[in-house]
Legacy VTK file of the C-alpha trace (Angstrom):
# vtk DataFile Version 3.0
C-alpha trace
ASCII
DATASET POLYDATA
POINTS 157 float
4.080 -14.178 -30.181
7.536 -12.962 -28.415
6.479 -9.254 -29.413
3.231 -9.464 -27.519
4.926 -11.025 -24.208
7.415 -8.366 -24.235
4.803 -5.898 -24.654
2.857 -7.337 -21.892
5.862 -7.416 -19.597
6.589 -3.365 -20.347
3.013 -2.660 -19.560
3.270 -4.652 -16.284
6.496 -2.663 -15.353
4.932 0.594 -16.392
1.842 -0.304 -13.747
3.835 -1.346 -11.008
6.162 1.453 -11.254
3.354 4.042 -11.187
1.528 2.287 -8.135
4.716 2.453 -6.264
5.273 6.346 -7.382
1.638 7.004 -6.263
1.996 5.759 -2.776
5.214 7.413 -2.348
3.606 10.430 -2.886
0.929 9.818 -0.677
3.096 9.131 2.402
6.377 10.811 3.580
8.532 9.398 5.965
10.898 10.612 8.470
13.061 8.872 10.947
14.020 10.725 14.178
17.046 9.647 16.199
18.638 11.111 19.050
21.846 13.369 18.065
23.948 10.966 20.199
23.488 8.175 22.413
25.513 6.334 24.899
26.509 2.825 24.182
24.736 0.252 26.587
21.707 2.835 26.780
18.173 2.523 25.553
17.392 5.002 22.866
14.266 5.727 21.074
13.727 5.881 17.016
10.767 7.648 16.104
9.189 6.669 12.383
7.096 9.776 11.766
4.540 9.308 8.584
2.692 12.021 6.905
-0.589 10.836 4.867
-2.220 12.784 2.197
-5.812 13.464 3.149
-8.530 10.612 2.562
-6.245 8.190 2.843
-4.605 6.375 5.973
-2.252 3.225 6.783
-3.012 0.623 9.125
-1.424 0.686 12.402
0.492 -2.180 13.930
-2.455 -2.929 16.627
-4.719 -3.839 13.689
-5.787 -7.717 14.160
-5.839 -8.220 10.430
-5.741 -11.589 9.331
-4.566 -10.645 5.966
-1.618 -8.786 6.742
-2.769 -5.207 6.509
-0.905 -4.094 9.651
2.265 -2.045 9.569
5.558 -3.840 10.468
8.982 -2.620 10.769
11.853 -4.915 10.152
15.621 -4.274 11.086
18.271 -6.306 9.447
19.911 -8.508 12.051
23.019 -6.472 13.250
25.285 -7.125 16.716
25.474 -3.149 17.260
22.125 -2.822 18.779
18.900 -5.056 20.049
15.403 -4.181 20.065
14.192 -3.745 23.870
10.223 -3.187 23.478
7.522 -3.763 21.140
6.978 -1.462 18.252
4.317 1.537 19.683
2.009 3.415 17.523
1.683 7.068 17.899
-1.508 8.873 17.070
-3.536 5.846 15.939
-7.277 6.092 15.515
-9.812 3.358 16.430
-11.884 2.955 13.320
-14.892 0.902 12.375
-14.611 -0.818 8.720
-17.858 -1.483 7.507
-16.324 -3.479 4.787
-14.794 -5.948 7.084
-17.112 -5.448 10.051
-14.085 -5.244 12.334
-12.540 -2.485 14.537
-9.129 -1.342 13.122
-6.338 0.889 14.365
-5.280 3.192 11.614
-2.995 6.187 11.476
-4.467 9.277 9.234
-2.752 12.653 8.446
0.393 12.242 10.584
1.465 9.924 13.106
3.929 7.170 13.315
5.608 4.529 15.429
8.337 4.475 18.329
10.954 1.790 18.644
13.110 1.228 21.740
16.700 -0.145 21.022
19.872 -0.529 23.133
23.015 0.615 21.434
25.718 -2.077 21.851
28.655 -0.673 19.839
29.839 2.470 18.748
28.234 4.231 15.859
25.860 1.544 14.699
24.263 1.521 11.265
20.768 0.415 11.322
18.949 -1.009 8.072
15.620 -1.987 7.738
11.916 -1.514 6.011
8.522 -0.560 7.063
5.881 -2.775 5.517
2.495 -0.956 5.159
-0.696 -0.892 3.262
-2.325 2.468 2.350
-6.084 2.585 2.221
-8.427 5.390 0.502
-11.670 6.105 2.677
-13.694 6.674 -0.226
-13.069 4.111 -2.605
-11.352 1.171 -0.170
-8.428 1.107 -2.753
-5.441 -0.509 -0.836
-1.864 -0.159 -1.835
1.177 -2.298 -0.502
4.364 -0.470 0.064
7.822 -0.894 1.418
9.609 1.867 2.650
13.623 1.099 2.988
15.812 3.220 5.504
18.998 3.262 6.998
20.019 5.424 10.087
23.526 6.048 10.998
23.767 6.704 14.979
26.391 8.321 16.758
27.591 7.561 20.384
29.234 9.288 23.014
31.197 8.169 25.783
29.400 8.369 29.650
LINES 1 158
157 0 1 2 3 4 5 6 7 8 9 10 11 12 13 14 15 16 17 18 19 20 21 22 23 24 25 26 27 28 29 30 31 32 33 34 35 36 37 38 39 40 41 42 43 44 45 46 47 48 49 50 51 52 53 54 55 56 57 58 59 60 61 62 63 64 65 66 67 68 69 70 71 72 73 74 75 76 77 78 79 80 81 82 83 84 85 86 87 88 89 90 91 92 93 94 95 96 97 98 99 100 101 102 103 104 105 106 107 108 109 110 111 112 113 114 115 116 117 118 119 120 121 122 123 124 125 126 127 128 129 130 131 132 133 134 135 136 137 138 139 140 141 142 143 144 145 146 147 148 149 150 151 152 153 154 155 156
C-alpha cells in the first residue's frame, strides 16, 4: 500500500510540473519600468505578455464569477504605493459561446499598466501575476502564477 501511495504522489508531481512547464512555454512575460524615477513622482510599470497562437489570457476587465480574470498582486511595501487601478493594454472583447458571456481577453501580445508612486529611494517591488490561459479550440484552461521582482532606480529632482 505504501508503495502505491508513493507512486501516486510521484505521478501527481510529474503531472503538475508538466502543466506548469507547458503554461510557461505558452506565455512570455516582460516587465518594463523607467530607467530612473524621481521619489514622490508617479511612474508606470508595464507588464507585457506574448502568448502563443490559439491561446489567450483573460483580461482584468472580464466579469468572471469564477476568478478567471488576470490580477496582479504586489507585496506590501512602504517604498511605494499603488495610485490607480490596473489597466489592460490591447484587450479584445470576445463572446464566449460556452458561457454565453462577453469576456475581455488578450491574444498574441498585450499586457497591463500599473501606476505607482515611489516613496523611498531604489524600491524593490515584488509580487505575482495570477492568470488563466485558455485554448480557443479545446477550451482547455490552465491557471498560472508568474512571480516578479523589480528594482527601481531613483534620482534626485
